[in-house]
C-alpha positions as CSV (number, residue, x, y, z in Angstrom):
1,M,0.0,0.0,0.0
2,T,1.3,3.4,-0.9
3,D,1.2,6.4,1.5
4,I,-1.5,7.9,-0.6
5,E,-3.6,4.7,-0.5
6,F,-3.1,4.5,3.2
7,M,-4.3,8.1,3.7
8,D,-7.3,7.6,1.5
9,R,-8.4,4.5,3.4
10,A,-7.5,5.9,6.8
11,E,-9.5,9.1,6.1
12,Q,-12.5,7.0,5.2
13,L,-12.2,5.2,8.5
14,L,-12.0,8.5,10.5
15,L,-15.0,9.9,8.6
16,A,-17.0,6.7,9.3
17,V,-16.1,7.1,13.0
18,E,-17.3,10.7,13.1
19,Q,-20.5,9.9,11.2
20,G,-21.1,7.0,13.5
21,C,-20.9,9.3,16.5
22,D,-23.4,11.7,14.8
23,R,-25.8,8.8,14.0
24,I,-25.5,7.3,17.5
25,N,-26.3,10.7,19.0
26,E,-29.4,11.1,16.8
27,E,-30.7,7.6,17.5
28,T,-29.8,7.1,21.2
29,D,-29.2,9.1,24.4
30,A,-25.5,8.1,24.5
31,D,-24.4,11.7,24.2
32,L,-21.0,11.1,22.6
33,D,-18.7,14.0,21.9
34,S,-16.3,13.5,19.0
35,Q,-13.4,15.8,18.4
36,R,-11.2,15.7,15.3
37,T,-7.7,17.1,15.3
38,G,-5.8,16.3,12.1
39,G,-5.3,12.5,12.0
40,M,-6.9,11.9,15.4
41,V,-10.5,11.5,16.6
42,T,-11.3,11.5,20.4
43,I,-14.6,10.2,21.5
44,S,-15.7,11.3,25.0
45,F,-18.4,9.6,27.0
46,R,-20.6,10.9,29.8
47,N,-18.5,9.1,32.4
48,R,-15.5,11.2,31.2
49,S,-13.8,8.2,29.7
50,Q,-12.4,8.4,26.1
51,I,-11.5,6.4,23.1
52,V,-8.7,7.9,21.0
53,I,-8.2,6.8,17.4
54,N,-5.1,8.1,15.6
55,L,-3.2,7.5,12.4
56,Q,0.3,6.2,12.4
57,K,1.3,7.2,8.9
58,P,4.9,5.8,8.8
59,L,3.6,2.4,9.8
60,H,0.4,2.5,7.7
61,E,-1.6,1.7,10.9
62,V,-4.6,3.1,12.8
63,W,-4.2,2.9,16.5
64,M,-7.1,2.8,19.0
65,A,-6.7,3.4,22.8
66,A,-9.7,2.5,25.0
67,Q,-10.2,1.6,28.6
68,S,-9.6,-2.1,27.6
69,G,-6.2,-1.3,26.1
70,G,-4.4,-0.2,23.0
71,Y,-4.8,-1.7,19.6
72,H,-3.1,-1.5,16.2
73,Y,-4.9,-2.0,12.9
74,R,-3.7,-2.5,9.3
75,F,-5.8,-2.6,6.2
76,D,-5.8,-6.1,4.7
77,G,-7.3,-5.1,1.3
78,A,-10.9,-5.4,2.6
79,R,-11.0,-4.4,6.3
80,W,-8.9,-2.9,9.1
81,M,-7.7,-5.9,11.1
82,D,-5.9,-6.0,14.5
83,T,-2.2,-6.7,14.0
84,K,-2.3,-9.3,16.8
85,G,-5.3,-11.2,15.4
86,D,-7.9,-9.7,17.8
87,G,-10.5,-8.8,15.1
88,E,-11.8,-6.0,12.9
89,F,-11.6,-2.3,13.9
90,F,-15.3,-1.4,13.8
91,A,-16.3,-4.5,15.8
92,A,-13.7,-3.6,18.4
93,L,-14.8,0.1,18.5
94,S,-18.4,-1.0,18.9
95,R,-17.5,-3.3,21.7
96,D,-15.4,-0.8,23.6
97,A,-17.7,2.1,23.0
98,S,-20.6,0.0,24.3
99,R,-18.7,-0.8,27.5
100,Q,-17.7,2.8,28.1
101,A,-21.2,4.2,27.3
102,G,-23.0,1.5,29.3
103,Q,-25.3,0.7,26.4
104,E,-25.0,-1.1,23.1
105,L,-23.5,1.1,20.3
106,R,-22.8,0.1,16.7
107,F,-20.1,1.6,14.5
108,T,-19.8,0.5,10.8
109,A,-17.4,1.2,8.0
């Protein structure tokens, strides 16, 4: 993957996260606050916990930090997959966001 391809895919991922937060706020009372700064999105929850998603351009990875830990994802040609085999990005984001919000939340690509 070239740097340009990585940035295109990674920007699509960050946009999907932002749009997911907007959709969740419209459909639920989760009251997520998402802030974008360059290649980083911070999602804040009512309980003041956060999930931080940021781009690691030199490594062509997307990193996610949540209460459950830190995760690294690489695009496999179809999906963003955990580099240690722990699954797909949006499934993990949904899982961790649900835990931190105290209600089921779904993010999709």
